[in-house]
Structures are given as C-alpha cells and as structure tokens.
N, C-alpha and C positions, 0 to 999 in steps of 0.2 A: 504493499499499500504505499503510496507517496505521501510525502510531508503535507499536512493541513495548513493551507495559508489562509486562515480565517473562515468565518461561518456567516451566511446570511440566510434569512428566512423568506421563503417564497410565499407570499401572502395571497397573491392575486394570480389570475391566469389571464394575462392580457390577450385580446383577440386582434384581428387585423391581418393585413397580408403584406406587412413590411418584410422585405428580404432580410434573412438571418445573415448577419456579418461573421466571418471567420473570427475565432477568438485564439490569438497566438501566444498569450502570455498569462495563462492560468495554471498554477501548480497546487493541485490538492484542495480546491476550495470545497467547503462543505456546504451543502443547500439542504436546509430542513423545510419539509413540505407542510404547508398550512392545511387545515382541515378540508378546504375547498379544493385542493389539488388532489388529496385522496379520493374526494367524492367524484371529481372528474375522472380520475383514472379508473375507478369503479364502474362508472357510467360507460366509458369508451370500452373497457374490457368486455362488459356485458354485451355491447353491441358487437363487438368482435367475435364473442363466443356464440351468438345467435347465428351469425353469418356463417361460421366454421360448422356449426351442427346442421346447417342445412345443405352443405355440399358433399358430394359423393365419394371424396377422397380426402386423406389427410391434408392439413393445411395449417399454416401458422399467421399470427399477426406480428408485424414487423415494424420497427421504428420506434417512436416515442411512446407509444402504447405498450411495447415490450419492455422498454427500458424504465418507464415510469415519469420521465420528466415532461409530461404532457402540459399543453397549455389550451386555451379556449379554441384556438385555431388548428388544433391538432388533428391529422387525418386518421382514420381507421383503414389501415391497408392491409388486406389478407392475401397470402400467396399460397398457391396450391404447391404441395411438397410432392405428392404422389401423382401419377398420370390419370387422367380420365378423359373421356370424349368431351369435346366442347359442347356438343348438343346436350349431354347429360348434366354438365355444369349448369347451363343456361336453363334448362328445365327446372333443376333443383332451385335456382335463385328466383325463377319467375314464379314459382308456387308459393314463395314466402315474401317477396320483396318486388318493389317497383324498380324497374331496370330503366335508366335515363340515358345511358351512353355505352356504346360499344366500339372498341378502337383496336387495331393492330398497331403495335409500336416495336421499334428497333431503337435502343439507346445509341448504338453506333454501328457502322457498316458491318462489324464482326461480331456483333452481339446477337444473342439468341432472340427471334421474334416472339412477343408475347401477347396474349390476348388480355384485354383490360374491360372490365364492366364496373360501370359507376351505378350505384344504387341511390334511390331517392333520398336517404338519409345522409348522403355524402360519402358513404363508405364504399371502398373499391375492392374488387377481387381480379387477381392477376394470375396468370398461368403460362408456362412456356408452351409454345406450339411446336417446337422442335426439341430434342433432347438437349438440356443444358449441360455445360461442363462442370466439374467441382469447383472450378475457380468461380464461374458465375454464381454458383451457390453460396460461395464464400461472401459475397456482396451483402447477403442477407445477414449473415453472422456478423458482419462488420457493423452494420446499423442496429443489430439486436433483433432476435425473433423469438416467439415464445408461443405455446399452444394455450390460447387463451381459454380454449374450452375445457381444459383440465388443470390449468394452474390455480394456485391459491389466489385469493383476491389481491394480496400484497407481493405475491412473488414477481420478482422483476429478473432481468438479465443485464449484463453490461453490453454496451454498444457505443457507437459514435454518432453524434448528432450532426446536422447540416452546419453547424457552427465549428465543427472539427473539434468538439470537445468529447473526450472519454468520459462517459456516464457510468459511475461504478456505484450500484445500489447499496444503501445502508439501511438499518432499521428506521430511521427517521427521515430519510430522504435519498440524497446521494452525494458522492464526491466527483468533481469534474476537474479535469486536467487537460491542457492543450495536446493535441495530437501531433502538431507540427514540430519537429525536432525530437520527437519520441517514437517515431514509427516502429522501430525494432521491438521495444517493450510493448506497445500497443498491440502488434501482430501477435506477440507472445501471450498477452493476457487475453485476447479474444479466440485465439486458437485458429487464425487465418493466415495464408501466406503473406509474407512481407509485401509482395507485389501488389497485392488486393489493396492493402493500406496506401501504399505509395500512389497507385492510381487514383484513389479516391481523394488523397489530398490535391493531387493535380487538377481533377475535375473540380472540385468544390473551391479550390484556391482561384481558378480561372473564372468561375461563376462569381466569387467575390469580387474579382477586379472588373470584369466587364458585365455582369448581370448574368441573366439565366443563359446557359448555353443550349437549352432545348435538347430535343432528341433527333437522331438522324432521320427516322420517318415515324409519323404516326397519322394513320388514316382511318376515318370513321368506316364502320361496317354497316352497310345498308340493311335496312329491315327485309327480312326474308333470305338474307345471304349469310352463309356460315363463315365462322372465322376462318377456317381452311380454304374456302372459296376466295375469301379476301386476300389471304396470303399467297394463293396460286396468282391471283390478278396483280397483286404487288410484285410477285416475282417475275411475271411476264414483262413488266415496264422497269424494273429495277434490277441491274446485274448483281449488285451486292446481295440482294435477298435471294435471287435465284442460285447464287453460290452457296448461301448458307443452307437452302433446302437440299442440294446436291451434297454437301459435304457432311451435313448432320444426319440426314435421312428424316424419317417421320417417327412421331411417338406411336 
C-alpha cells in the first residue's frame, strides 16, 4: 500500500458532463465516502445486477460501479464475458428493458468489433462480435470489473479511472494514486500486462490534451438488421474491419 498523503471526505456526487482531467501528482490520498455515495453505489449496483440477470451468458459490470468511486454522472456499463448469439442477447434485453440505441463500434482499426446496446435507463451492454484477445480482456481488468449480480453490496475491486488514478478500495472509501510514472507497480497490482497500462496512459493522456479522441468506427444498427449483418456491411466498405473478420474468425 502506498503512503497516505492526506484524507478528504466525498460529501457529494456532482453531476454534469465536464471532461475529467488526468491527475498526475497524487500519492496515496484517502477518500472517505459520505452516506450519499454509498447509497448511489447501491442504486447503480442494483441496476447493473438487474441487467446481468436478464442476460443469457455470464457478464460483468466495469468502471466506477465496480471500483466504487461513483458520481451522479456515472454510467452503468455491462460487458458480456461468455459468448452468446446476438439475437439471444437482444431478446433477453427486450423482454425486460426499453432499448434506445444499437451500434457496432471499433475503438481502433486493430481492435475487436463490439455490439453496444443502450437501455432506457442509461445503462449499456456490450459484447464482442469476434473472439477477443486476452490483452483486450485485460482492458476491463485495468478499469475494474465485478460480478454485480453476486457481489456483496460494498464489495469493490481496484482499477484505474479516466483521470488515470489507481482506485484501491478501503472499508471507508478508497485510496487513490496517480498512475503516470507508476505503470509497472499498477500493472502488478491489477494483474494486467504492462503494455495494457502503457497504452491506456497514452490514450487517456492524449484525450486529456486534445479532447475526446473518439473511436475508429461507430455505426448505428438499423431496425430489423442484426449486429452480424451490420458487421458484414461495415466490413464490405471498411478494409480494416474486413481484415478483423478474416483474422479472428467468428464467435
């Protein structure tokens, strides 16, 4: 555990869409959660667990809802761990939730294409449309992920926020430390390859300097069209996607 450099109390959960800035000079600051933050975490965990239970394969919630450092603007992001046909996933979601958006996205030309479904309450569900690599799965561990459907209410996991702060849960809240300059120890703490940490530092650092970097491709899936059909159509017009389909095969 790193040296604690002071303590502050998280009394509120500020909302808004201001872009989070990378923090480079925090060494072991302790954050104590106010009751409102514990209540918000419980609410978001319950929302994630409801989504998880509706799905036909094992899945996890990742990001701040897994780490515990939630705010009023925090998203509930659920990712499928085991494979399942896209139609089965959609049928399961439609039976319980209102679906407002369907997209196929690629973060970069070499990344795995993913299906994304946004629900009416703002939650999202994502799953790979082609087999992911172990390294790609490591990105979820970098941000922190947990099985919300079976975890204890206050159970949390370590992970890194978009501000490039390592969040390490404590009984009262968390300890946060800057990742920049401590990539080796962070990789060891999270059990992920060092190059995963280094890549996220590069990407989030660039985002901090010039704004949102966006994704390589993100296309809506028309009503009546499956995710697989949308991926085929994208591959027909985009060589990088076509290469991914040929290289990875299908789920």
